[in-house]
C-alpha positions as CSV (number, residue, x, y, z in Angstrom):
1,M,17.8,-22.0,3.5
2,S,14.4,-21.2,1.9
3,S,13.1,-20.8,5.4
4,H,15.5,-17.9,5.9
5,L,13.9,-16.2,2.9
6,R,10.4,-16.8,4.2
7,S,11.4,-15.4,7.6
8,A,12.6,-12.2,6.0
9,F,9.1,-11.5,4.6
10,V,7.4,-12.6,7.8
11,K,9.6,-10.2,9.8
12,A,8.8,-7.3,7.5
13,K,5.0,-8.0,7.8
14,E,5.2,-8.2,11.6
15,Q,6.8,-4.8,11.5
16,G,4.0,-3.4,9.3
17,R,6.2,-2.7,6.3
18,N,7.0,-4.1,2.9
19,A,10.2,-6.1,2.5
20,L,13.0,-4.4,0.7
21,V,14.6,-6.6,-2.0
22,T,17.7,-5.2,-3.6
23,F,19.9,-6.1,-6.6
24,I,23.6,-5.7,-7.5
25,T,25.8,-7.3,-10.1
26,A,28.6,-9.4,-8.8
27,Y,32.1,-8.1,-9.4
28,Y,30.8,-4.6,-10.3
29,P,32.5,-2.2,-10.2
30,T,35.2,-4.5,-8.6
31,P,35.2,-7.8,-6.6
32,Q,36.0,-6.1,-3.3
33,D,33.5,-3.3,-3.9
34,T,30.8,-6.0,-4.2
35,I,31.5,-7.2,-0.7
36,D,31.4,-3.7,0.6
37,I,28.1,-3.0,-1.2
38,L,26.6,-6.2,0.2
39,K,27.5,-5.0,3.7
40,G,26.1,-1.6,2.9
41,L,22.8,-2.9,1.7
42,Q,22.5,-5.0,4.9
43,N,23.4,-2.0,7.1
44,G,21.0,0.2,5.1
45,G,18.0,-2.0,5.8
46,A,17.7,-4.5,2.9
47,D,15.8,-7.6,3.8
48,V,17.0,-9.7,0.8
49,I,19.8,-9.2,-1.7
50,E,19.7,-10.4,-5.3
51,L,23.3,-11.1,-6.5
52,G,23.4,-10.9,-10.3
53,I,25.5,-13.5,-12.1
54,P,27.0,-11.7,-15.1
55,F,26.2,-13.1,-18.5
56,S,27.4,-12.1,-22.0
57,D,24.0,-11.8,-23.5
58,P,21.6,-10.4,-20.9
59,I,18.6,-10.1,-23.1
60,A,16.1,-9.0,-20.4
61,D,18.3,-6.2,-19.1
62,G,18.6,-2.6,-20.1
63,P,21.7,-0.5,-20.7
64,T,22.7,-0.1,-17.0
65,I,22.8,-3.7,-16.1
66,Q,24.3,-4.6,-19.5
67,V,27.2,-2.3,-18.7
68,A,27.6,-3.8,-15.3
69,N,27.6,-7.3,-16.8
70,T,30.3,-6.4,-19.3
71,K,32.5,-4.8,-16.7
72,A,32.0,-7.7,-14.3
73,I,33.1,-10.2,-16.9
74,E,36.1,-8.1,-17.7
75,N,36.9,-8.2,-14.0
76,G,37.0,-12.0,-14.3
77,C,33.6,-12.9,-12.8
78,T,32.4,-16.4,-13.4
79,V,29.7,-18.6,-11.8
80,Q,32.4,-20.0,-9.5
81,T,33.6,-16.6,-8.4
82,C,30.0,-15.6,-7.7
83,I,29.7,-18.6,-5.4
84,D,33.0,-17.7,-3.8
85,L,31.7,-14.2,-3.3
86,V,28.7,-15.4,-1.4
87,R,31.0,-17.4,0.9
88,R,33.3,-14.4,1.5
89,A,30.2,-12.2,2.2
90,R,29.1,-14.7,4.9
91,E,32.5,-14.8,6.4
92,E,32.6,-11.0,6.6
93,G,29.2,-10.7,8.4
94,V,26.5,-10.5,5.8
95,T,23.6,-12.5,7.3
96,I,20.5,-11.5,5.3
97,P,19.3,-13.8,2.6
98,I,21.2,-13.8,-0.7
99,V,19.5,-15.0,-3.9
100,L,21.6,-15.7,-7.0
101,M,19.9,-14.1,-10.0
102,G,20.8,-14.7,-13.6
103,Y,20.3,-16.6,-16.8
104,Y,19.9,-20.3,-17.3
105,N,22.8,-20.9,-19.7
106,P,25.6,-20.3,-17.2
107,I,23.8,-22.5,-14.6
108,L,23.3,-25.3,-17.2
109,K,27.0,-25.1,-18.3
110,Y,28.2,-25.3,-14.7
111,G,25.7,-28.2,-13.9
112,E,22.4,-27.6,-12.2
113,E,22.9,-30.0,-9.3
114,K,26.5,-29.0,-8.8
115,M,25.5,-25.3,-8.9
116,V,22.7,-25.6,-6.3
117,E,24.8,-27.7,-3.9
118,A,27.8,-25.4,-4.2
119,S,25.7,-22.3,-3.7
120,R,24.0,-23.7,-0.7
121,N,27.4,-24.7,0.9
122,A,28.6,-21.1,0.3
123,G,25.6,-19.6,2.1
124,A,23.2,-18.6,-0.7
125,N,19.5,-19.1,-0.1
126,G,17.9,-19.4,-3.5
127,F,17.8,-18.7,-7.2
128,I,15.9,-16.5,-9.7
129,V,16.4,-17.6,-13.3
130,V,15.1,-15.0,-15.6
131,D,14.8,-17.0,-18.8
132,L,13.7,-20.4,-17.5
133,P,10.2,-21.3,-18.9
134,P,7.7,-22.3,-16.2
135,E,7.3,-25.9,-17.5
136,E,11.1,-26.4,-17.3
137,A,11.4,-24.7,-14.0
138,V,9.8,-27.6,-12.1
139,K,12.9,-29.7,-12.5
140,F,15.2,-27.0,-11.3
141,R,12.9,-26.2,-8.4
142,N,13.0,-29.8,-7.4
143,I,16.8,-29.8,-7.4
144,C,16.7,-26.6,-5.2
145,S,14.2,-28.2,-2.8
146,T,16.4,-31.3,-2.4
147,H,19.2,-29.0,-1.2
148,E,16.9,-26.8,0.9
149,M,17.3,-23.9,-1.5
150,S,14.5,-21.7,-2.8
151,Y,13.5,-21.3,-6.4
152,I,11.8,-17.9,-7.0
153,P,9.6,-17.9,-10.1
154,L,8.9,-14.8,-12.2
155,V,5.5,-13.7,-13.3
156,A,4.8,-10.9,-15.8
157,P,1.7,-9.1,-17.1
158,S,1.8,-11.5,-20.0
159,T,1.8,-14.7,-17.9
160,T,-1.3,-16.8,-18.5
161,D,-3.6,-18.0,-15.8
162,D,-2.5,-21.6,-16.4
163,R,1.1,-20.7,-15.9
164,L,0.3,-18.6,-12.9
165,K,-1.3,-21.6,-11.3
166,L,1.8,-23.7,-12.0
167,L,4.2,-21.0,-10.8
168,A,2.2,-20.6,-7.6
169,E,2.4,-24.3,-6.9
170,I,6.2,-24.3,-7.1
171,A,6.9,-21.1,-5.3
172,D,8.2,-21.7,-1.7
173,S,9.4,-18.3,-0.5
174,F,8.2,-15.5,-2.7
175,I,7.3,-14.6,-6.3
176,Y,9.1,-12.0,-8.4
177,V,6.5,-9.9,-10.2
178,V,7.8,-8.3,-13.4
179,S,5.9,-5.0,-13.2
180,R,6.1,-4.1,-16.8
181,M,7.1,-5.5,-20.2
182,G,10.5,-4.6,-21.7
183,S,14.0,-4.6,-20.3
184,T,15.2,-3.8,-16.8
185,G,16.1,-0.2,-15.8
186,A,15.3,2.8,-13.7
187,S,11.9,4.4,-13.8
188,I,10.7,7.4,-12.0
189,T,7.1,6.2,-11.9
190,V,5.1,3.1,-10.9
191,T,2.4,2.4,-13.4
192,D,-1.2,2.2,-12.2
193,S,-1.4,-1.4,-13.5
194,V,0.8,-2.8,-10.8
195,G,-1.9,-2.9,-8.1
196,P,-4.4,-4.7,-10.3
197,L,-1.7,-7.0,-11.6
198,C,-0.7,-8.1,-8.0
199,D,-4.4,-8.5,-7.1
200,H,-4.8,-10.9,-10.0
201,I,-1.7,-12.8,-9.2
202,R,-2.8,-13.2,-5.6
203,K,-5.9,-15.1,-6.8
204,F,-3.5,-17.9,-7.6
205,T,-0.7,-17.4,-5.0
206,G,-2.7,-16.9,-1.8
207,N,-0.4,-15.7,1.0
208,T,2.9,-16.2,-0.9
209,P,4.8,-12.8,-0.7
210,L,5.2,-10.9,-4.0
211,A,8.3,-8.8,-4.7
212,V,7.7,-6.2,-7.4
213,G,10.6,-5.2,-9.6
214,F,12.1,-4.7,-13.1
């Protein structure tokens, strides 16, 4: 499964372009809308889709995703329904990589090993866990690797060089670069610091692809 993710970045590079990594919250605005949006993202040229697992306390997210999380939970979204959603998407023709993105608490409550295995069987390709400390991420990454799933670490402007080295060692498909401090949300500008930040990260990550977001 992680090879599918790596291939998406290789394909984009061969075509002389950056890979487009997109995000939606599961079950927002409705369960069926999510399937249609996944199809639309694929048809629109997305290379990878991050499918957000709703959480009641999304501390890293701004107002837009907080509202989406609240509505998704009201719509009955759970970890299990997110997994089922991936399976339905695959059955309905979504073939590009899908990464489940969310907070550690729902994963821990569901059971790490159970979560990874069930997600793989449904057709997911990996995980981004936004609040998992690097030192604790090694265990979860090993579980992912056992089931041929990818663990995508996050690095931020505040990430120390020691942690960068650790995260570079456990990354197996790409690294999510948090481009700025604060919560998620739309911005009409890209700060001048993004280029130097990526250059610094690449000193530790080598040829591992970087996906810039937040």
